[in-house]
N, C-alpha and C positions, 0 to 999 in steps of 0.2 A: 372331249373331256369335260369335267365339271366346270360350269361357268361361274365366274366371279365378276363383281362390279369393276368398273374401269379405274376407280381410284385406289392406288396402292395404300396399304396400311389400314383402311377401314372398309375393305371389301366385304360384301355380304354374299353368302352362298345363294344360288338360285333355288336350292331345295327348301321347301317350307319348313318352318319350325312350329312346334305345337306346345308353347310354354304355359298356356292357360289350362287349368284342370278341367277335364271333360268327364262328366258323371257316367258311370256304367250302370246305374240303376239299382245297385245292391249295397250302397254305402261306400263303394270304391270309386276312385277317380284316377285318370291317367294323364300324364304329360309325356312328350316325346321330343328328343333332340336329334337332329341329323348327325350322323357319325362319318359316313363315307359313301362313295359311289363306285361301283365296279362296272366300268364302261363295257368291258368285254362281254359280260353276262347280263347287262342292263338291270343290275340289282342295286338297290339303294338300302343302306343299313341305318337303322335308327336305334337309339337307346330309349326304351320305354320305362317309365317309373310309375308303378301302380301304388296308390296310397289309400289307406283305410284307417280311420280313427281307432286308436288303441293298439295298432299293430305296426311293426317295422315296415318301411316301404319295401316293395318288391321290385327290383330293377333287373332288366335283362335286354340283350340285343336281339333284334329281329331283322329279317331280310324281306324286302318287298320287291318283286319284279315289276318294273314299270312298263307301260305300253311303249311301243317304239317311238311315238311322238313325245313321250313324257320328258325326255332329256332336253328337248328343244324349247320347252315352255314351262314357266312356273306359274301359269295362270290358274283361274278358279277350278278348271276341270282336273288338273293334276292335283291340286290341293285337296279337292273333294275326294278323289280316288285314294290318295294317301291317307286322309283322315279315316275313311271307311275301313281300309285295310288295317291301319294301326289300332282302331277301335276294336276290331275283331280280335286282333292278336293280344291286345291288352286284356280283353275279356277272358281269353284263354289262360292268361297269366303265366306264360312260360315262353322261353326262347324257341324259335323255329329254325335256328342255325347253330352250328358249332363255333361260329366266329365269336371271339371274345373282345374284339376291338383292339386298338393299339394300346400300348402301355399307358400312354398319356390319357387315352380315352377311358381306360379302366380306372385310372386315378380320378378322373373327372366324375365318373359314375359314382364311385365311393364317396367322393367329396359332396356331390349333389345329394345323395341319400342322407348323409349326416346333416347337411344344412336343413333339409326338409324335416328331419327328425327333431333337431334342436332349435330350429327357428332362425339361426344365424350361422356364421362360419364356426365350425367346431374347433375344439382344442384337443389334441394338437393338429396342426396341418399334417397331411399324410407324410410319413417318413421319407418316401421316395421323392416327394416334392422338395422336402427340406434338403435331401442329399443332392438333388439336381440344381439347387440354387447356388450361385456363387456370390459375387459382390453386388449385383444389381446396380452397378455404376453405368452411367451412360452420358450421352451428349444431346443437346438440343439441336434440331434441324428445322428448317422451313420446308414443308413439302410443296409439291407442284401447285397445289391449290391455295398456297399462301398461309396455311395453318401450321401451327407448331407441332412437332413430334419429338418426344424424348425417346431415344433409341439406345438399347442395351445390346450391342451387336454380339457380345461374347456369351450371352446367356442361352441355355438350352430351353427347349420347349417347356419342360417341366417347371421352369422358374416362374411361370405365370401364376402358380398357386401362391407362393409366398409373396409375390408382387401384389396380387389382389388383396391378400390378407393385410399387408402393410398399408395399402391405400384405404382399405375399409377402416382400420384402426386409427390411422393418422388423420385422414381427411373425411371420414364418414361416407365413403363411396358406397352406393347401393348398386351392386353389380348383378347382371344377369348370369345365368349358368353359362360356362364356356361352350362355344360352338366349335366343333372340330371338323376341319375340312382336309383336303388332300395336301394342301401346302401351308396350312396355318391353323391357329387357334385364335378365337375372337370372343370378347365379352364386352358388350355395351354396358355402360353404367351412368348414373347421374349423381350429382351433388347439388342439392338445392336447385334443381331444375336445369342445371348445366350438364350437357351430355358429352361424354368422352368415350373412347374405346380403348381397351387394354388387350394386347394380344401378342402373338408371335407369328412371324413369317420368315421365309428363307432369305429375304433381302435385309431385313432390319434386325433380326433377332427378336427379343422382347421389346415392346414399344408401348407408349401411351400417346394417343392421337387426339387432337382437338378437332372440333367442328366449327367453332366460331370464336369471337373475340374473348368472351368469358372463358371458354375452354382453353384458349391460349394462355390466359393468366393462371389457370389451374395447372396446366401441363408444366409451365415454367416453375411453379411453386413445388409441384411434385418432384420434378427433376432435381431441384435444389435440395429438397428434403432427402431424397434417396442418396445423393452424392455426399451429404453431410451427416449421414447416420453414424452413430458412435462406433458401430462394428466395422465401419470402413476405415477408421483411422489406424495408422500404423506408427510404430515408434521410429 
């Protein structure tokens, strides 16, 4: 199955990401985010976003069949193979599969296109994400590595969108596009050089995870702010 890192809550997928724009030579460029892996068929799915100045971004899902050894290693050979295939598919400019991604993956794709078009988080947040969000209330925990984690166990996967929006508005979080795996959603971000990860997994629900002492202070402040929001108060 898809391999993740050993640390719960800020696990990274072994499949490469391609967040930096790569030029196609005709004024277009592409980026690609891992979406999922079909172990039975040895197919990996990516979401490609092709951008061109003056035009709306063109986003679509693609399927790449990896070599038998590809699942075992995320080294330079696999990354080079995937980059070559994704570049070819981006240049073609259309999906090579009928797969449309998970509902959350589709929301992320639309959200990413709007971010690229407008420069920052668009208004409004997708309606499906708004509907999926509930209280965003949680509790602070100390993880196995000693770092703080604010966990919202009752939140659905879709709540990562309004959570990221709140953290961007309130704390100035500069977050990466969400990465979607088989058992979670993850988005690394920074605030004045301090790195945290915001995400969802099957154990914690939605969470905010620290990497160091400065991150611990941020996570604690974020948790307090989320629990103290005006729309949390009841009569």
